C-alpha positions in Angstrom: -5.6 -3.2 -19.7 -5.7 -6.8 -19.0 -7.3 -9.1 -16.3 -5.1 -9.6 -13.3 -2.8 -12.5 -13.2 0.1 -13.2 -10.8 3.4 -12.2 -12.3 6.8 -12.8 -10.7 8.6 -9.6 -9.7 11.4 -8.2 -11.9 14.8 -8.4 -10.2 18.0 -10.2 -9.7 18.0 -13.9 -8.7 18.0 -14.1 -4.9 20.7 -15.5 -2.8 20.4 -16.6 0.8 20.6 -13.9 3.4 19.2 -13.1 6.9 16.5 -15.6 7.8 16.7 -17.1 4.3 16.1 -13.9 2.5 18.4 -11.8 0.4 17.4 -8.2 1.3 19.3 -6.9 -1.9 17.6 -9.4 -4.2 15.5 -6.7 -5.8 15.7 -3.0 -6.4 14.3 -0.4 -4.1 14.8 2.4 -6.6 13.5 0.9 -9.7 9.8 2.1 -9.9 8.7 -1.1 -11.6 10.1 -3.3 -8.6 7.6 -4.7 -6.1 10.2 -3.6 -3.5 10.3 0.0 -4.7 10.6 2.5 -1.7 8.9 5.8 -2.2 8.3 8.2 0.8 8.6 11.7 1.9 12.2 12.1 1.2 12.5 9.6 -1.5 10.6 10.3 -4.9 10.1 7.9 -7.7 12.5 8.2 -10.5 11.3 9.2 -12.8 8.7 11.2 -10.9 6.1 10.8 -13.7 6.3 6.9 -13.7 3.3 5.1 -14.9 3.1 1.1 -14.2 3.0 -0.7 -17.3 0.6 -3.5 -16.1 -2.3 -1.5 -14.7 -5.4 -3.5 -14.5 -8.9 -3.4 -13.0 -9.8 -6.3 -10.8 -13.2 -7.7 -10.7 -14.0 -6.2 -7.3 -16.3 -3.3 -6.0 -14.2 -0.2 -6.8 -15.7 3.1 -5.8 -13.5 5.5 -7.9 -12.7 2.9 -10.7 -9.0 3.2 -10.3 -6.6 0.5 -11.6 -3.6 -1.1 -9.9 -0.7 -3.3 -10.8 -1.5 -7.0 -11.7 0.3 -8.4 -8.7 -1.7 -6.1 -6.4 -5.0 -7.0 -8.2 -4.5 -10.7 -7.8 -3.7 -10.5 -4.2 -6.4 -8.1 -3.5 -9.1 -10.4 -5.2 -8.0 -13.3 -2.9 -8.2 -11.1 0.1 -11.6 -9.7 -0.7 -12.8 -13.3 -1.3 -11.4 -14.5 2.0 -12.9 -11.7 3.8 -16.4 -12.7 2.6 -15.8 -16.5 3.0 -14.3 -16.3 6.4 -16.2 -13.5 8.0 -19.0 -12.6 5.8 -17.6 -9.1 5.2 -17.7 -7.1 2.1 -14.9 -4.7 1.0 -14.5 -2.2 -1.7 -11.7 -0.4 -3.3 -11.7 3.3 -2.4 -8.7 4.4 -4.2 -5.9 2.8 -6.0 -3.4 4.1 -8.7 -3.2 7.8 -9.0 -1.0 9.4 -11.7 1.5 12.0 -11.1 -0.9 14.6 -12.3 -3.8 13.2 -10.2 -1.5 13.2 -7.0 -0.8 16.9 -7.9 -4.5 17.8 -7.9 -5.0 15.9 -4.7 -2.1 17.5 -3.0 -2.9 21.0 -4.1 -6.5 20.6 -3.1 -5.5 19.6 0.4 -3.1 22.6 0.6 -5.7 25.0 -0.6 -8.2 23.9 1.9 -6.1 23.1 5.0 -2.6 24.7 4.5 0.6 23.3 3.5 1.7 22.2 7.1 -1.4 20.0 7.5 -1.3 18.6 3.9 2.1 17.4 4.5 1.0 15.2 7.3 -2.1 14.0 5.4 -1.2 13.7 1.5 1.9 12.6 -0.2 3.5 15.1 -2.6 3.3 14.3 -6.3 6.0 11.8 -7.1 6.2 10.6 -3.4 3.1 8.6 -3.3 2.9 4.8 -3.3 -0.4 5.1 -4.9 1.6 6.2 -8.0 3.3 2.8 -8.0 0.1 0.9 -8.5 0.8 -1.1 -5.4 -1.1 0.8 -2.8 -4.9 0.4 -2.1 -7.2 2.3 0.2 -10.1 0.0 1.3 -13.5 0.7 2.6 -16.5 -1.2 4.0 -19.7 -2.2 2.4 -22.0 -0.7 3.4 -20.0 2.4 3.8 -18.6 3.4 7.3 -15.8 5.4 8.3 -14.5 5.5 4.7 -10.9 7.1 4.6 -11.2 7.9 8.5 -9.2 6.4 11.2 -12.2 4.9 12.8 -12.4 2.4 9.8 -9.9 0.5 12.1 -12.7 -0.2 14.5 -15.2 -1.5 11.8 -15.6 -5.2 11.4 -13.9 -4.9 8.1 -11.1 -2.9 9.5 -10.4 -5.3 12.3 -10.4 -8.3 9.8 -7.9 -6.6 7.6 -5.7 -5.7 10.6 -5.6 -9.4 11.6 -5.3 -10.9 7.9 -4.0 -8.5 5.3 -0.5 -9.9 5.8 -1.6 -13.3 4.6 -2.0 -11.8 1.2 1.0 -9.6 1.1 -0.4 -6.4 2.3 0.5 -4.2 5.3 -0.8 -1.2 7.1 1.4 1.6 5.9 0.7 4.3 8.5 0.2 2.8 11.9 -1.0 5.2 14.7 2.3 4.5 16.6 4.6 5.3 13.9 3.6 8.8 13.0 6.9 10.2 14.0 8.6 7.8 11.7 6.4 7.9 8.6 5.4 11.7 9.0 1.8 10.9 8.3 -1.1 10.6 10.4 -2.7 7.4 11.2 -4.5 5.7 8.3 -6.5 2.5 8.8 -7.1 1.9 5.2 -3.9 2.2 3.2 -2.5 -1.3 2.3 0.5 -1.5 0.0 1.5 -4.9 -1.4 4.7 -5.7 0.3 6.1 -9.0 -0.9 9.5 -8.5 0.7 11.3 -9.3 4.2 11.6 -6.6 6.8 14.9 -4.7 6.9 15.9 -7.2 9.7 15.3 -10.2 7.5 11.9 -11.1 9.0 9.8 -13.1 6.3 7.3 -10.9 4.5 4.3 -12.7 6.0 5.5 -12.3 9.5 3.5 -10.2 12.1 4.8 -7.9 14.7 1.8 -6.2 15.9 -0.8 -7.4 18.6 -3.6 -7.0 16.2 -1.7 -8.6 13.3 -0.7 -5.6 11.5 2.5 -5.9 9.5 4.7 -3.0 10.1 8.1 -2.2 8.6 8.9 1.5 9.4 12.4 1.0 8.4 11.2 1.4 4.8 10.5 5.0 5.6 14.2 5.5 6.7 16.1 4.7 3.5 17.8 7.9 2.2 16.2 10.0 -0.5 
């Protein structure tokens, strides 16, 4: 596994579209695409997909999990900005999880909390953005509210809510979109999202009072 370096996403040459973006420029089905859509009804294909460019960025990483190179490069920039601009220290709580690893996480949630609860809390194997290598759960240093909703009220959580969009990340499961996403609110899940919204909004636009970039339409694509 190599050191992170920005790489252009694979896909067709974009043509002008709404607001200057072509929403069909890249695949939402190819698991190697930065625009890939994976959610409850829409699995990765193949479900055992492994990203070819996993790497370990030089940042604190509690579980020592890798991520894709594009994610790593953006994450390093974001962590450096958090420190330089606000004096905040951040760490990766979790990143890439294989199909097998996600199976263990999901099965453990079911065993401890029941299937109904697990399906609101943990993605099923093959349906997790963590398997794409694009999603990262972030925690504070020193640790506070790790993997809990109250992380959003920490200085680190507030800074990320206001600034993550600048680096191509978004908050995946907002509190006011539970009915859309099917998952409970998470203040820590930040998938790399270098594409426009489904209405053509530029990828670094903001539509949340606290600066959280939200594209719930991404959860509505057919399975």
